[in-house]
N, C-alpha and C positions, 0 to 999 in steps of 0.2 A: 116747045122746042126740045129736041132730044140730042144727046151727045152719044156717039157710038164709040165703043172701045172693043178691041179684040185681044184675046189672049193668044198664047203660043200655038194653040190648036186651031185658031181661026174662028173661035166662037165669038159671036157678036153680042155685046151687052149694051142695051139701050138704057140710058139714064135720062129721065125727063127732068130737065133743068128747071122747069116751071115750079117744081116741088122741092128744089134744093134750098135749104135755109142758108142765108148769106149774111144776115145782120142780127145783132143782139135783140133788136125789136121783134123780128120774126121769131126768134128763139123763145123769147119770153111770152109771146102771144100763143105759142104752141104748147108750152109746158106750164105746169103749176108753179107758183112762187114757192121757194124753199121756206121751211120753218126757220124763224130767226136763230134758233139754237144751232141749226145745221149751217146756215149761211156764214156764221162767225165762229166756227168750231176750230179753226186753225190758229196756232200760236207760234211765234218765232223762236221757240226754244223747246227743250224736252221737259214735259211735266214728269213728276215722279212715277205715275202709272205708265206713261208711254215709254219712259226709260226702262222700267221693269219689263215691259213687253219685249222691247228690242233685246234686252239681255237674255231673254228666254227663247228667242227666235233662232232656229237653225237654217232659215231659208229666207232669201229676199230676191226680188227682181229689180235690176238696175236699168233705168231708162235714160238714154242719152240721145243727143242729136249732133250732127256735124254742122259745119259752117254754112251749109246750104239748106238747113232745116230738115234734112232726111233723118228719120228716127231709127232707133235700134233699142232692143230690150234684151238683157242678158241675165240668166238665172245665176244666183250666187248662193252657196250653201256650205255649211260646216257645222261643227258642234255648236250648241246654243251659246250665244255671246260672241260668235265669230266676228261680228261687227262691234267694235269696241266703242263704248261711250267715253270719249276723252273728257268732256264736260257737257253742260246742258246746251251748248251751242255747236258742238263738234262731234262728228262720227268718223271713225277710222275703219276702212274696209280693206283688208289685205287682198291683193290680187294673186291668186294661186294659179298654177299651170293650167292652161286651156288649149285652144287650138292654134294659138299664136296669130290669129287674124288681127287681134288687138283693136277690134272695132270700138269698144267702149273707151279704151285709152286714147285712141286717136280722136274720137269725138269730143272727149273732155278737153283735150288740148285745143280743139277748134272752138268749142262752145262749152263753158264750164257748168251750165245749168243742167242739173240732174234731178231725178226722182227715184225714190226707193219705195217698194211695197213689201212690208214684212209679213210673214205668215208663220203660224205655229201649228203643227199637225193636230187635228182634232178640235181646234179652236176656230170658231166661225168669225169672230171679230178680227180685223186686221189693223195695221198701222201704216200710214203714209208719211213720208218725209220728202220735202222739196228743198233743194239747196244749191250751192255752188261748190264745185269740186276742183281739186288740184292733184297732180300725180307726184308723189314723193318717193325717192330712192335713198333717203337718208338712212345710213346704216344703223343709227341708234333707233330709228322708228321701225325699221324692218325687224330688228332684234326683239321687238315686243310681241312678235307673232310666230314663234317657233312651233312646228309640229313635227315630232319625230326627228328633231335636229335640222329640219329644213325650213328655210325662210321664204316668204313671198318674194316675188320679183319686184313688186312695188306696193305702195299703200295709197289708196284713194282717200284723200282727206276732204271731208264734206262739211262745209259751213252751213248750218241749218237756217233756212229762211222761213220754213213753215213745217209744223208737225201736227198731225191730226189722227184721230181714230176713225175707222171706216166701218160702216154698218155691214151686217152679214147677209144682205139680201141675195147677192150673187152666189154666195156659198150655200145658202139654203136652197136656191133654185137649182143649182148644179148638183146638190147633194155630194159635194166634193169629198167629204170624209166618210161617206156612207157607201154601201155596196150597190145601190140601185142602178147606177149607170156604169159600173165597171165592166169593160168588155170581156169577152171570153178570152182565155189564155191563148196566145198565138195569133189573135186577130189584129193586133195593132202593128203597123209597119215598124220594123226595127231601124236603127240608125244606118245599118248596112244597106237595107233595102231602099231607104230614101236617098242615100248617097249614090246607089246604083242607078236610080231613076235620073238623078241630076247629071251624072257623068256618062250615062248610056254605055256601061262597060259590060264585058262578057263574064261568064260564069267563073273561070279560073281567077279573074281579078277580084270577084266578089269574095272568094275564100281568103284572098290576101288581105282584103279590107277588114273582114271579120277578125283575122288574127292580129292585125295592126291595132284595131280598136281595143281588143282584150288586153294586148300588151301595154297599151297606153294607160288603161284603167289600173293595171297591176303595178306599173312602175312609175307613173307620172302624176299620181293624185296630188302630191305635194312637191 
């Protein structure tokens, strides 16, 4: 049995549903069993080493979902320790200026379950945290995160349900911190180019978008 899907260009993608895994029994029959150390590696709090990793991390990806199960992932970054460890069960993530779509914020309001993936440049091991989040605009809490005299618009408060270290296989395969797969300069589409494709705009408008993007970076980082 096949399921046909078409994209915006009319391309037909055929998915043979006979080979789609739908049950945990099918899944476990197809994959090897995990090592006991890996199966039980998550804990419902921060260990000293995981806490130290988070305090040294300048970058994290925040995963959220809305009330209908539609997912989103958002990059977050600042100086190391920008995600504050309030205690071994709580993380505080300041929400700095972005594009004002507020996808992550809206999703958390609808469904508080979130995940974070922390990374440190040049380090292959990573840290994952799963938890439940709430959005706070408490002035006393905002005041804990000043940068150049500017405060975040809100703080995402995360109650930790699971924290774990993650192995480096994906980073070794991708050679993320090495030069092997780095593309030639100028070959990667810019934000302006990708926005142009989405909105199908003309050349004069492209130049305005470029100027607006640069102005936003200069004046609205915090």
